[in-house]
Residue frames as qw, qx, qy, qz and C-alpha x, y, z in Angstrom:
[[0.078, 0.113, 0.988, 0.076, 6.84, 4.47, 21.89],
 [0.381, -0.250, -0.432, -0.778, 3.36, 4.45, 20.40],
 [0.463, -0.050, 0.590, -0.659, 0.45, 4.16, 22.73],
 [0.227, 0.200, 0.944, 0.129, -1.78, 1.15, 22.00],
 [0.301, 0.709, 0.472, -0.429, -4.57, 3.68, 21.43],
 [0.215, 0.754, -0.284, -0.553, -2.61, 5.19, 18.50],
 [0.246, -0.228, 0.876, 0.346, -1.96, 1.91, 16.70],
 [0.647, 0.270, -0.243, -0.670, -3.85, 1.04, 13.55],
 [0.198, -0.080, 0.976, -0.040, -5.22, -2.51, 13.81],
 [0.507, 0.467, 0.648, -0.323, -7.98, -4.10, 11.73],
 [0.425, 0.452, 0.587, 0.520, -9.42, -2.84, 8.46],
 [0.019, -0.842, -0.239, 0.484, -9.50, 0.76, 7.34],
 [0.548, 0.724, 0.170, 0.383, -8.23, 3.52, 5.11],
 [0.479, -0.615, 0.037, 0.626, -5.17, 5.74, 5.35],
 [0.477, 0.802, 0.216, 0.287, -4.50, 8.82, 3.19],
 [0.481, -0.533, 0.076, 0.691, -1.37, 10.93, 2.89],
 [0.435, 0.866, 0.210, 0.128, -1.19, 14.08, 0.81],
 [0.567, -0.339, 0.181, 0.729, 2.04, 15.64, -0.42],
 [0.140, 0.661, -0.135, -0.725, 2.71, 18.66, -2.63],
 [0.279, 0.438, -0.651, -0.554, 3.42, 16.51, -5.68],
 [0.455, -0.020, -0.855, -0.250, 1.53, 13.27, -4.95],
 [0.658, -0.320, 0.266, -0.628, -1.05, 11.46, -2.81],
 [0.245, 0.155, -0.957, 0.026, -1.05, 7.95, -1.33],
 [0.720, -0.210, 0.074, -0.657, -4.09, 5.86, -0.38],
 [0.151, 0.139, -0.973, 0.102, -4.16, 2.55, 1.45],
 [0.745, -0.156, 0.022, -0.649, -7.43, 0.61, 1.83],
 [0.752, 0.102, -0.651, -0.023, -7.06, -2.66, 3.64],
 [0.815, -0.505, -0.274, 0.071, -5.87, -4.41, 6.74],
 [0.071, 0.784, -0.438, 0.434, -3.48, -3.03, 9.36],
 [0.859, -0.380, -0.289, 0.188, -1.36, -4.61, 12.05],
 [0.594, -0.540, -0.047, 0.594, 0.74, -2.50, 14.41],
 [0.094, 0.826, -0.063, -0.553, 0.47, 0.59, 12.15],
 [0.128, -0.362, 0.740, 0.552, 1.67, -1.36, 9.11],
 [0.724, 0.270, -0.298, -0.561, -0.06, -2.52, 5.91],
 [0.124, -0.244, 0.954, -0.123, -0.57, -6.18, 6.74],
 [0.512, 0.354, 0.734, -0.272, -3.02, -8.59, 5.14],
 [0.397, 0.458, 0.640, 0.472, -5.06, -7.91, 1.99],
 [0.022, 0.797, 0.252, -0.548, -5.48, -4.45, 0.56],
 [0.548, 0.669, 0.284, 0.413, -5.08, -1.90, -2.20],
 [0.387, -0.615, 0.036, 0.687, -2.38, 0.75, -2.33],
 [0.491, 0.730, 0.326, 0.346, -2.48, 3.63, -4.82],
 [0.386, -0.522, 0.043, 0.759, 0.00, 6.43, -5.37],
 [0.415, 0.827, 0.361, 0.111, -1.09, 9.35, -7.57],
 [0.526, -0.217, 0.162, 0.806, 1.40, 11.57, -9.38],
 [0.193, 0.611, 0.052, -0.766, -0.89, 14.34, -10.61],
 [0.623, 0.602, -0.164, -0.472, -0.94, 14.57, -14.39],
 [0.145, 0.508, -0.836, -0.149, 1.71, 11.83, -14.73],
 [0.722, -0.069, -0.613, -0.314, -0.70, 9.09, -13.60],
 [0.652, -0.523, 0.366, -0.408, -0.67, 6.59, -10.76],
 [0.333, 0.261, -0.905, 0.049, 0.67, 3.27, -9.52],
 [0.757, -0.286, 0.111, -0.576, -1.48, 0.61, -7.89],
 [0.258, 0.200, -0.940, 0.096, -0.92, -2.68, -6.07],
 [0.771, -0.243, 0.050, -0.586, -3.76, -4.94, -5.04],
 [0.778, 0.120, -0.614, 0.058, -2.89, -8.05, -3.07],
 [0.793, -0.532, -0.262, 0.140, -1.33, -9.36, 0.09],
 [0.134, 0.784, -0.363, 0.485, 1.03, -7.46, 2.36],
 [0.811, -0.407, -0.326, 0.266, 3.22, -8.37, 5.30],
 [0.518, -0.615, -0.075, 0.590, 4.77, -5.68, 7.50],
 [0.161, 0.845, -0.061, -0.507, 4.48, -2.89, 4.86],
 [0.035, -0.431, 0.745, 0.508, 5.88, -5.04, 2.02],
 [0.778, 0.233, -0.268, -0.518, 4.19, -6.79, -0.88],
 [0.179, -0.306, 0.925, -0.135, 4.09, -10.45, 0.13],
 [0.498, 0.282, 0.799, -0.183, 2.18, -13.28, -1.56],
 [0.357, 0.455, 0.677, 0.456, -0.11, -13.00, -4.56],
 [0.043, 0.741, 0.235, -0.628, -0.81, -9.59, -6.00],
 [0.528, 0.610, 0.406, 0.429, -1.05, -7.34, -9.04],
 [0.289, -0.615, 0.010, 0.733, 1.08, -4.22, -9.54],
 [0.479, 0.726, 0.364, 0.334, 0.34, -1.64, -12.26],
 [0.441, -0.326, -0.014, 0.836, 2.96, 1.08, -12.73],
 [0.168, 0.689, 0.148, -0.689, 2.36, 4.60, -14.05],
 [0.132, 0.355, -0.645, -0.664, 3.14, 3.47, -17.63],
 [0.813, 0.104, -0.045, -0.571, 0.38, 0.86, -17.45],
 [0.480, 0.317, -0.818, 0.018, 2.78, -2.11, -17.26],
 [0.816, -0.388, 0.047, -0.426, 1.34, -4.97, -15.19],
 [0.265, 0.355, -0.864, 0.238, 3.26, -7.36, -12.93],
 [0.788, -0.283, 0.047, -0.544, 1.02, -10.10, -11.53],
 [0.776, 0.113, -0.611, 0.103, 2.00, -13.12, -9.49],
 [0.757, -0.540, -0.283, 0.235, 3.78, -13.97, -6.26],
 [0.136, 0.821, -0.286, 0.475, 5.75, -11.30, -4.44],
 [0.808, -0.319, -0.372, 0.326, 8.28, -12.13, -1.76],
 [0.453, -0.662, -0.148, 0.579, 9.11, -9.25, 0.61],
 [0.409, 0.550, 0.296, 0.665, 9.01, -6.84, -2.30],
 [0.202, -0.201, -0.262, 0.922, 9.85, -3.35, -1.19],
 [0.062, 0.756, 0.647, 0.079, 6.63, -1.42, -0.84],
 [0.103, 0.621, 0.072, 0.773, 5.78, 2.24, -0.90],
 [0.201, -0.147, -0.627, 0.738, 5.77, 4.12, 2.38],
 [0.282, -0.590, -0.480, -0.585, 2.16, 4.86, 3.14]]
């Protein structure tokens, strides 16, 4: 079980680096999860990136937001418990 001292709560930034990609979350946290308003970006090196800016609930896109995939396609509107990326 996580210690209360190790839980992310409030507003901040989280970065994860992998061999083939990087993930960045800037926004609100609740119990170590993306929760509230924020921006999530996932970079794929030369292939580009994906980005979602909007509302989150328990690590899932929830409410109004804008998603841009690595091809540049935009999906904007209301999201309901859309599966998010693991940041």
